[in-house]
Every structure is written in structure tokens, then in C-alpha cells.
N, CA, C and O of each residue as an XYZ file, in Angstrom:
684
protein
N     164.712    135.110     44.335
C     163.939    136.221     44.854
C     162.649    136.322     44.057
O     162.691    136.386     42.829
N     161.500    136.338     44.731
C     160.217    136.453     44.068
C     159.948    137.871     43.603
O     160.704    138.791     43.916
N     158.864    138.047     42.852
C     158.521    139.375     42.333
C     158.277    140.376     43.456
O     158.738    141.515     43.383
N     157.554    139.957     44.495
C     157.249    140.874     45.584
C     158.530    141.330     46.284
O     158.690    142.510     46.597
N     159.435    140.388     46.525
C     160.698    140.743     47.179
C     161.522    141.656     46.292
O     162.159    142.586     46.788
N     161.522    141.410     44.992
C     162.266    142.264     44.068
C     161.696    143.671     44.072
O     162.448    144.645     44.078
N     160.369    143.788     44.068
C     159.756    145.110     44.079
C     160.047    145.832     45.380
O     160.325    147.031     45.375
N     159.988    145.115     46.500
C     160.296    145.736     47.779
C     161.741    146.232     47.833
O     162.014    147.322     48.335
N     162.663    145.418     47.307
C     164.063    145.820     47.378
C     164.318    147.053     46.526
O     165.146    147.887     46.894
N     163.632    147.192     45.398
C     163.812    148.381     44.566
C     163.184    149.607     45.202
O     163.796    150.674     45.247
N     161.961    149.456     45.694
C     161.255    150.597     46.240
C     161.842    151.062     47.571
O     161.655    152.217     47.952
N     162.529    150.208     48.263
C     163.047    150.590     49.567
C     164.550    150.866     49.545
O     165.180    150.925     50.601
N     165.128    151.034     48.363
C     166.566    151.239     48.282
C     166.907    152.651     47.831
O     166.993    152.907     46.630
N     167.104    153.571     48.769
C     167.476    154.926     48.369
C     168.850    154.978     47.706
O     169.110    155.861     46.889
N     169.739    154.027     48.056
C     171.066    154.012     47.442
C     170.958    153.735     45.945
O     171.640    154.362     45.135
N     170.089    152.786     45.590
C     169.897    152.460     44.188
C     169.319    153.662     43.443
O     169.749    153.973     42.333
N     168.353    154.330     44.049
C     167.760    155.513     43.422
C     168.801    156.622     43.238
O     168.775    157.326     42.229
N     169.718    156.785     44.203
C     170.752    157.823     44.093
C     171.687    157.573     42.932
O     172.200    158.521     42.337
N     171.922    156.303     42.594
C     172.819    156.019     41.475
C     172.105    156.087     40.146
O     172.721    156.405     39.129
N     170.806    155.790     40.135
C     170.076    155.734     38.868
C     169.617    157.106     38.406
O     169.767    157.431     37.228
N     169.062    157.921     39.297
C     168.494    159.209     38.897
C     169.513    160.116     38.212
O     169.178    160.715     37.190
N     170.750    160.251     38.725
C     171.713    161.087     37.989
C     172.026    160.551     36.598
O     172.227    161.336     35.671
N     172.072    159.239     36.434
C     172.344    158.663     35.113
C     171.208    158.978     34.154
O     171.440    159.226     32.971
N     169.980    158.969     34.662
C     168.853    159.313     33.815
C     168.908    160.778     33.418
O     168.652    161.127     32.265
N     169.244    161.635     34.377
C     169.270    163.070     34.125
C     170.345    163.453     33.118
O     170.093    164.278     32.240
N     171.522    162.883     33.225
C     172.604    163.260     32.323
C     172.578    162.489     31.015
O     173.258    162.866     30.060
N     171.804    161.417     30.961
C     171.668    160.650     29.732
C     172.913    159.877     29.348
O     173.039    159.455     28.199
N     173.839    159.680     30.281
C     175.093    159.006     29.936
C     175.054    157.509     30.170
O     176.031    156.811     29.902
N     173.928    157.011     30.669
C     173.892    155.614     31.061
C     173.342    154.692     29.987
O     173.329    153.474     30.167
N     172.896    155.242     28.889
C     172.235    154.414     27.884
C     173.195    153.397     27.288
O     174.334    153.727     26.956
N     172.732    152.164     27.155
C     173.546    151.146     26.499
C     172.974    150.790     25.144
O     173.506    149.926     24.447
N     171.884    151.459     24.763
C     171.335    151.258     23.436
C     171.477    152.554     22.669
O     171.261    153.639     23.209
N     171.840    152.432     21.412
C     171.964    153.634     20.606
C     170.600    154.010     20.065
O     169.742    153.154     19.853
N     170.412    155.286     19.848
C     169.159    155.776     19.325
C     169.204    155.713     17.802
O     170.055    156.343     17.174
N     168.296    154.958     17.217
C     168.214    154.839     15.771
C     167.009    155.620     15.282
O     166.175    156.038     16.086
N     166.906    155.820     13.994
C     165.813    156.615     13.457
C     164.456    155.982     13.698
O     163.522    156.666     14.118
N     164.332    154.701     13.443
C     163.013    154.088     13.500
C     162.940    153.079     14.637
O     162.686    151.894     14.421
N     163.163    153.558     15.822
C     163.038    152.735     17.029
C     162.302    153.553     18.078
O     162.270    154.781     18.005
N     161.705    152.868     19.059
C     161.050    153.629     20.118
C     162.068    154.466     20.879
O     163.234    154.087     20.997
N     161.628    155.587     21.384
C     162.514    156.485     22.125
C     162.731    155.996     23.546
O     162.082    156.470     24.478
N     163.638    155.052     23.711
C     163.949    154.523     25.040
C     165.452    154.533     25.274
O     166.248    154.466     24.337
N     165.810    154.618     26.526
C     167.184    154.398     26.970
C     167.182    153.154     27.832
O     166.265    152.950     28.627
N     168.198    152.323     27.683
C     168.333    151.127     28.507
C     169.733    151.139     29.085
O     170.712    151.322     28.362
N     169.825    150.943     30.386
C     171.138    150.816     30.997
C     171.085    149.772     32.094
O     170.019    149.393     32.577
N     172.257    149.327     32.467
C     172.365    148.288     33.480
C     172.759    148.912     34.802
O     173.638    149.772     34.865
N     172.100    148.469     35.849
C     172.414    148.903     37.209
C     172.477    147.654     38.076
O     171.449    147.137     38.513
N     173.694    147.176     38.320
C     173.857    145.931     39.079
C     173.307    144.758     38.285
O     173.719    144.521     37.149
N     172.374    144.023     38.884
C     171.762    142.863     38.244
C     170.460    143.231     37.525
O     169.688    142.349     37.149
N     170.218    144.518     37.335
C     168.973    144.984     36.745
C     169.244    145.776     35.470
O     170.280    146.427     35.336
N     168.298    145.711     34.541
C     168.286    146.589     33.381
C     167.153    147.578     33.588
O     166.055    147.196     33.992
N     167.415    148.840     33.315
C     166.426    149.889     33.497
C     166.108    150.474     32.125
O     167.000    150.932     31.411
N     164.835    150.453     31.770
C     164.384    151.011     30.493
C     163.515    152.224     30.784
O     162.519    152.138     31.502
N     163.915    153.366     30.207
C     163.184    154.611     30.415
C     162.885    155.262     29.072
O     163.515    154.951     28.061
N     161.922    156.162     29.079
C     161.641    156.956     27.889
C     162.775    157.947     27.722
O     163.193    158.587     28.687
N     163.275    158.079     26.506
C     164.377    158.993     26.201
C     163.837    160.420     26.126
O     163.089    160.742     25.203
N     164.200    161.282     27.080
C     163.671    162.653     27.062
C     164.179    163.465     25.867
O     163.573    164.478     25.518
N     165.270    163.045     25.239
C     165.819    163.778     24.092
C     165.160    163.375     22.773
O     165.393    164.010     21.744
N     164.347    162.331     22.800
C     163.681    161.873     21.574
C     162.547    162.825     21.220
O     162.057    163.566     22.072
N     162.140    162.799     19.971
C     161.009    163.609     19.537
C     159.705    163.104     20.145
O     159.662    162.046     20.771
N     158.648    163.883     19.947
C     157.364    163.561     20.550
C     156.891    162.148     20.177
O     156.533    161.354     21.048
N     156.896    161.847     18.872
C     156.421    160.543     18.409
C     157.230    159.405     19.023
O     156.654    158.425     19.495
N     158.549    159.521     19.024
C     159.390    158.449     19.551
C     159.255    158.328     21.070
O     159.366    157.224     21.603
N     159.019    159.430     21.778
C     158.775    159.336     23.234
C     157.488    158.567     23.506
O     157.447    157.721     24.398
N     156.428    158.860     22.734
C     155.160    158.142     22.921
C     155.327    156.664     22.585
O     154.799    155.798     23.282
N     156.058    156.385     21.520
C     156.331    155.007     21.132
C     157.145    154.314     22.217
O     156.895    153.149     22.523
N     158.108    155.009     22.798
C     158.902    154.454     23.891
C     158.046    154.114     25.098
O     158.218    153.063     25.715
N     157.116    155.013     25.436
C     156.208    154.761     26.559
C     155.364    153.522     26.285
O     155.188    152.680     27.166
N     154.837    153.407     25.054
C     154.055    152.215     24.684
C     154.903    150.949     24.750
O     154.433    149.902     25.195
N     156.144    151.050     24.310
C     157.055    149.901     24.332
C     157.293    149.420     25.761
O     157.256    148.220     26.033
N     157.536    150.352     26.661
C     157.781    150.005     28.065
C     156.531    149.383     28.688
O     156.616    148.364     29.374
N     155.373    149.997     28.448
C     154.127    149.463     29.007
C     153.814    148.075     28.456
O     153.365    147.199     29.196
N     154.052    147.872     27.158
C     153.792    146.562     26.550
C     154.700    145.490     27.128
O     154.260    144.369     27.382
N     155.979    145.835     27.338
C     156.907    144.869     27.919
C     156.467    144.505     29.333
O     156.489    143.330     29.700
N     156.072    145.481     30.122
C     155.624    145.206     31.495
C     154.359    144.354     31.504
O     154.240    143.430     32.308
N     153.419    144.656     30.619
C     152.189    143.856     30.556
C     152.486    142.422     30.140
O     151.922    141.476     30.691
N     153.376    142.269     29.166
C     153.747    140.920     28.732
C     154.416    140.139     29.844
O     154.104    138.968     30.063
N     155.345    140.788     30.554
C     156.026    140.109     31.664
C     155.052    139.718     32.760
O     155.207    138.666     33.381
N     154.049    140.552     33.004
C     153.079    140.228     34.063
C     152.254    138.990     33.713
O     151.801    138.275     34.606
N     152.058    138.735     32.422
C     151.299    137.552     31.998
C     152.136    136.277     32.040
O     151.587    135.177     32.109
N     153.461    136.416     31.998
C     154.321    135.231     31.908
C     154.486    134.485     33.226
O     154.717    133.276     33.226
N     154.372    135.182     34.336
C     154.537    134.521     35.628
C     155.952    134.013     35.840
O     156.911    134.771     35.692
N     156.093    132.744     36.185
C     157.381    132.186     36.586
C     158.368    131.978     35.434
O     159.527    131.650     35.688
N     157.953    132.156     34.187
C     158.898    132.003     33.077
C     159.451    133.355     32.612
O     160.269    133.411     31.695
N     159.004    134.433     33.243
C     159.524    135.769     32.964
C     160.437    136.229     34.083
O     160.338    135.746     35.212
N     161.325    137.160     33.775
C     162.238    137.684     34.793
C     161.472    138.533     35.804
O     160.370    139.004     35.523
N     162.062    138.723     36.980
C     161.502    139.648     37.958
C     161.534    141.040     37.358
O     162.487    141.398     36.666
N     160.495    141.834     37.619
C     160.443    143.187     37.076
C     159.602    144.069     37.984
O     158.849    143.585     38.830
N     159.746    145.355     37.791
C     158.900    146.318     38.468
C     158.891    147.604     37.662
O     159.836    147.898     36.931
N     157.819    148.363     37.800
C     157.750    149.702     37.221
C     157.988    150.678     38.367
O     157.396    150.551     39.439
N     158.856    151.645     38.132
C     159.149    152.627     39.167
C     159.318    153.982     38.506
O     160.275    154.209     37.766
N     158.387    154.875     38.777
C     158.416    156.238     38.252
C     158.568    156.253     36.733
O     159.377    157.007     36.194
N     157.794    155.426     36.051
C     157.809    155.385     34.597
C     158.944    154.582     33.985
O     159.030    154.466     32.763
N     159.813    154.030     34.815
C     160.931    153.222     34.316
C     160.637    151.746     34.581
O     160.111    151.387     35.634
N     160.980    150.906     33.622
C     160.817    149.464     33.781
C     162.148    148.874     34.221
O     163.162    149.034     33.541
N     162.139    148.200     35.349
C     163.323    147.523     35.881
C     163.133    146.030     35.669
O     162.157    145.456     36.153
N     164.047    145.396     34.957
C     163.978    143.948     34.749
C     165.272    143.316     35.230
O     166.364    143.823     34.976
N     165.130    142.206     35.925
C     166.321    141.485     36.379
C     167.006    140.850     35.184
O     166.347    140.389     34.252
N     168.317    140.827     35.214
C     169.088    140.240     34.120
C     168.773    138.749     33.997
O     168.669    138.035     34.994
N     168.625    138.301     32.761
C     168.403    136.877     32.493
C     169.708    136.202     32.095
O     169.701    135.038     31.694
N     170.824    136.909     32.199
C     172.112    136.348     31.811
C     172.293    136.399     30.305
O     171.676    137.217     29.623
N     173.132    135.531     29.799
C     173.382    135.464     28.354
C     172.103    135.060     27.629
O     171.295    134.295     28.155
N     171.929    135.580     26.416
C     170.754    135.204     25.635
C     170.963    133.839     24.985
O     172.091    133.370     24.833
N     169.864    133.221     24.611
C     169.942    131.924     23.937
C     170.679    132.089     22.617
O     170.545    133.109     21.941
N     171.448    131.087     22.263
C     172.219    131.185     21.022
C     171.635    130.341     19.894
O     171.958    130.557     18.726
N     170.783    129.387     20.237
C     170.167    128.568     19.190
C     168.776    128.127     19.636
O     168.462    128.086     20.826
N     167.968    127.805     18.657
C     166.592    127.397     18.928
C     166.571    125.931     19.343
O     166.363    125.046     18.514
N     166.785    125.685     20.609
C     166.775    124.315     21.132
C     165.393    123.986     21.705
O     164.451    124.766     21.565
N     165.286    122.845     22.338
C     164.012    122.416     22.904
C     163.467    123.385     23.945
O     162.259    123.614     24.011
N     164.365    123.962     24.769
C     163.927    124.915     25.789
C     163.352    126.170     25.145
O     162.369    126.723     25.639
N     163.952    126.625     24.045
C     163.409    127.789     23.349
C     161.985    127.519     22.882
O     161.088    128.327     23.126
N     161.771    126.392     22.216
C     160.441    126.096     21.695
C     159.429    125.888     22.817
O     158.255    126.227     22.669
N     159.882    125.335     23.931
C     159.004    125.185     25.095
C     158.592    126.557     25.619
O     157.414    126.801     25.880
N     159.573    127.453     25.770
C     159.274    128.803     26.269
C     158.428    129.590     25.275
O     157.552    130.361     25.666
N     158.698    129.389     23.980
C     157.890    130.069     22.966
C     156.432    129.635     23.083
O     155.531    130.473     23.075
N     156.198    128.326     23.191
C     154.829    127.815     23.305
C     154.176    128.280     24.607
O     153.040    128.753     24.592
N     154.882    128.150     25.731
C     154.331    128.575     27.022
C     154.044    130.070     27.033
O     152.976    130.505     27.462
N     155.011    130.854     26.557
C     154.846    132.302     26.560
C     153.720    132.759     25.654
O     152.940    133.636     26.028
N     153.625    132.182     24.477
C     152.544    132.533     23.552
C     151.191    132.186     24.150
O     150.240    132.958     24.035
N     151.105    131.022     24.791
C     149.850    130.600     25.425
C     149.466    131.565     26.548
O     148.319    132.005     26.626
N     150.421    131.890     27.412
C     150.119    132.768     28.547
C     149.793    134.191     28.099
O     148.970    134.863     28.720
N     150.432    134.649     27.030
C     150.151    136.002     26.535
C     148.908    136.037     25.655
O     148.365    137.108     25.383
N     148.457    134.866     25.209
C     147.236    134.785     24.424
C     147.394    135.212     22.975
O     146.411    135.572     22.328
N     148.618    135.177     22.455
C     148.841    135.575     21.066
C     150.130    134.983     20.524
O     151.115    134.822     21.244
N     150.101    134.663     19.239
C     151.336    134.258     18.566
C     152.083    135.483     18.055
O     153.247    135.386     17.666
N     151.417    136.634     18.056
C     152.015    137.885     17.604
C     152.761    138.506     18.785
O     152.263    139.419     19.443
N     153.968    137.989     19.037
C     154.756    138.419     20.187
C     156.220    138.541     19.788
O     156.578    138.305     18.633
N     157.055    138.904     20.734
C     158.486    139.091     20.464
C     159.325    138.042     21.189
O     160.418    138.339     21.672
N     158.816    136.827     21.263
C     159.565    135.740     21.891
C     160.556    135.197     20.873
O     160.242    134.303     20.088
N     161.733    135.747     20.904
C     162.812    135.390     19.988
C     164.044    135.036     20.801
O     164.100    135.308     22.001
N     165.026    134.434     20.158
C     166.261    134.054     20.860
C     166.871    135.240     21.594
O     167.368    135.089     22.710
N     166.839    136.418     20.979
C     167.467    137.610     21.564
C     166.763    138.102     22.824
O     167.312    138.928     23.553
N     165.542    137.602     23.092
C     164.753    138.070     24.229
C     164.533    137.016     25.310
O     163.706    137.193     26.204
N     165.281    135.920     25.217
C     165.175    134.840     26.204
C     166.577    134.497     26.677
O     167.481    134.298     25.865
N     166.757    134.427     27.990
C     168.055    134.055     28.539
C     168.366    132.594     28.282
O     167.462    131.797     28.033
N     169.641    132.241     28.342
C     170.072    130.857     28.094
C     169.411    129.882     29.066
O     169.231    128.709     28.739
N     169.049    130.358     30.259
C     168.372    129.514     31.243
C     166.868    129.421     31.026
O     166.178    128.739     31.785
N     166.346    130.099     29.997
C     164.926    130.003     29.685
C     164.060    131.114     30.244
O     162.840    131.072     30.081
N     164.651    132.115     30.904
C     163.864    133.223     31.444
C     163.634    134.264     30.348
O     164.575    134.702     29.685
N     162.382    134.650     30.170
C     162.004    135.612     29.134
C     162.083    137.019     29.721
O     161.605    137.263     30.829
N     162.693    137.952     28.968
C     162.812    139.309     29.498
C     162.188    140.389     28.622
O     162.021    141.516     29.089
N     161.844    140.099     27.394
C     161.173    141.100     26.542
C     160.205    140.375     25.618
O     160.553    140.060     24.480
N     158.979    140.104     26.103
C     158.088    139.217     25.368
C     157.145    139.871     24.358
O     156.603    139.181     23.495
N     156.941    141.176     24.447
C     155.814    141.761     23.719
C     156.222    142.851     22.741
O     157.153    143.619     22.983
N     155.497    142.895     21.631
C     155.595    144.025     20.725
C     154.596    145.066     21.185
O     153.539    144.729     21.719
N     154.926    146.326     20.981
C     153.995    147.395     21.330
C     152.923    147.503     20.242
O     153.091    146.947     19.157
N     151.823    148.213     20.519
C     150.725    148.311     19.544
C     151.152    148.905     18.193
O     150.599    148.534     17.158
N     152.118    149.811     18.194
C     152.564    150.405     16.934
C     153.198    149.343     16.030
O     152.872    149.256     14.846
N     154.097    148.541     16.588
C     154.753    147.484     15.804
C     153.721    146.445     15.350
O     153.765    145.976     14.212
N     152.793    146.091     16.246
C     151.745    145.135     15.861
C     150.929    145.656     14.690
O     150.577    144.891     13.792
N     150.622    146.954     14.689
C     149.828    147.507     13.582
C     150.620    147.466     12.284
O     150.046    147.225     11.222
N     151.939    147.699     12.349
C     152.755    147.590     11.139
C     152.745    146.165     10.607
O     152.655    145.952      9.398
N     152.836    145.193     11.502
C     152.845    143.785     11.089
C     151.502    143.410     10.478
O     151.451    142.745      9.444
N     150.404    143.840     11.121
C     149.082    143.571     10.548
C     148.971    144.196      9.162
O     148.455    143.572      8.235
N     149.458    145.434      9.019
C     149.418    146.106      7.721
C     150.208    145.352      6.666
O     149.764    145.225      5.525
N     151.390    144.845      7.047
C     152.200    144.075      6.103
C     151.497    142.778      5.702
O     151.517    142.395      4.532
N     150.887    142.115      6.655
C     150.192    140.850      6.369
C     149.027    141.099      5.413
O     148.883    140.399      4.411
N     148.191    142.105      5.727
C     147.043    142.368      4.866
C     147.466    142.942      3.520
O     146.835    142.659      2.502
N     148.535    143.750      3.504
C     149.050    144.264      2.242
C     149.577    143.141      1.357
O     149.336    143.136      0.150
N     150.292    142.195      1.946
C     150.808    141.048      1.189
C     149.655    140.188      0.678
O     149.700    139.685     -0.444
N     148.636    140.025      1.496
C     147.471    139.238      1.075
C     146.785    139.909     -0.111
O     146.430    139.244     -1.084
N     146.601    141.223     -0.029
C     145.937    141.944     -1.119
C     146.776    141.888     -2.398
O     146.236    141.703     -3.489
N     148.082    142.048     -2.262
C     148.960    141.994     -3.426
C     148.936    140.596     -4.058
O     148.882    140.461     -5.280
N     148.976    139.572     -3.222
C     148.937    138.198     -3.725
C     147.627    137.933     -4.465
O     147.627    137.336     -5.541
N     146.522    138.374     -3.891
C     145.229    138.179     -4.554
C     145.184    138.918     -5.884
O     144.639    138.412     -6.866
N     145.760    140.115     -5.913
C     145.763    140.914     -7.148
C     146.610    140.245     -8.227
O     146.231    140.219     -9.398
N     147.773    139.697     -7.819
C     148.658    139.061     -8.786
C     148.111    137.725     -9.277
O     148.276    137.383    -10.448
N     147.470    136.974     -8.402
C     146.980    135.647     -8.768
C     145.606    135.695     -9.433
O     145.250    134.791    -10.188
N     144.856    136.718     -9.164
C     143.510    136.838     -9.740
C     143.327    138.207    -10.387
O     142.519    139.010     -9.919
N     144.067    138.479    -11.455
C     143.933    139.805    -12.072
C     142.558    139.962    -12.716
O     142.026    139.042    -13.337
N     142.009    141.150    -12.547
C     140.713    141.467    -13.159
C     140.976    142.443    -14.290
O     141.052    143.654    -14.081
N     141.108    141.918    -15.450
C     141.475    142.764    -16.596
C     140.442    143.761    -16.919
O     140.609    144.542    -17.856
């Protein structure tokens, strides 16, 4: 099923909406636990799809981070084309088709997808890891959100500054 067909099937399925909306409202459908330092998102499975939504019970900061996380994942998937899973955004929720079991080891297909995905996304600063690629090579969560990227940049520059200070002390 192509992306257009997947989007049509989601947007034209009132039965699917009837099963998903109550789960979102009651908050009982989440398959991810809420941790202290994670984006405020809920993820649950509905048939062959995973639905990621902003967690309404999260604090303001984590809700904003969750929204950024969802938008970043959708933007990354849109850049991947045929190596990314089918997806659609619907009323602020990201729907991604299941990629099946995740890859268990870094084999040739992983490195091929890592190179292709990095090239298509235009950055090596991405989330193309074994946990985010299906065993068949379909990528389902390729991107870090801007908040995580800024933390990584800060760590890189902080490590560089510390290394320079330690190796070139100015007494």
C-alpha cells in the first residue's frame, strides 16, 4: 500500500477513529511509560499502525517537547521516501505503519539504510539506530527533535572545550 492509499484509508475510516479517540481520551492505550526526561507522548498500537500523540497529562514543557518529537518524526519520514514506513498525520497524531520486528544486529542492510537515510535527511545527526529500523529495512523513527539535537550539540562543544582546556592549560 502506497502512502496516498494509506492516508486515504485512515482519513476515510470512521470505524478506526471510533476505536482510537476513546483510547486517547481515557489515556489507557499508551504502550510507552512516561519517564521524567522524555518527550510527553503516548504511543499505542491500533491494528497494523502505531499512533503517537502528545500526552495531555504531561507538563507544559514535556507536551511541547512531545509535539516537536512528533513533528520531527513526520518530517524525517517524509524525506525518506520508499525506505520509510507509510505514515500520516491526523488531528495532531502521527500514524505509522508497523515495520515488524526491529533489527537485532548491525548487518549490511542496517548500514545501507543508515547511509541512505542519512543522505536523504541531509544529516548524520539522526536517530537511525537498530531500535528504529524494522528487520526488513523499513525505517520508522528517523529523526531527533530540535531539543535533543541542541543537547547533543552542547555535549559536543562542551567536550571540545574541556579537551582544549585539559590539553592546553593556560597557567
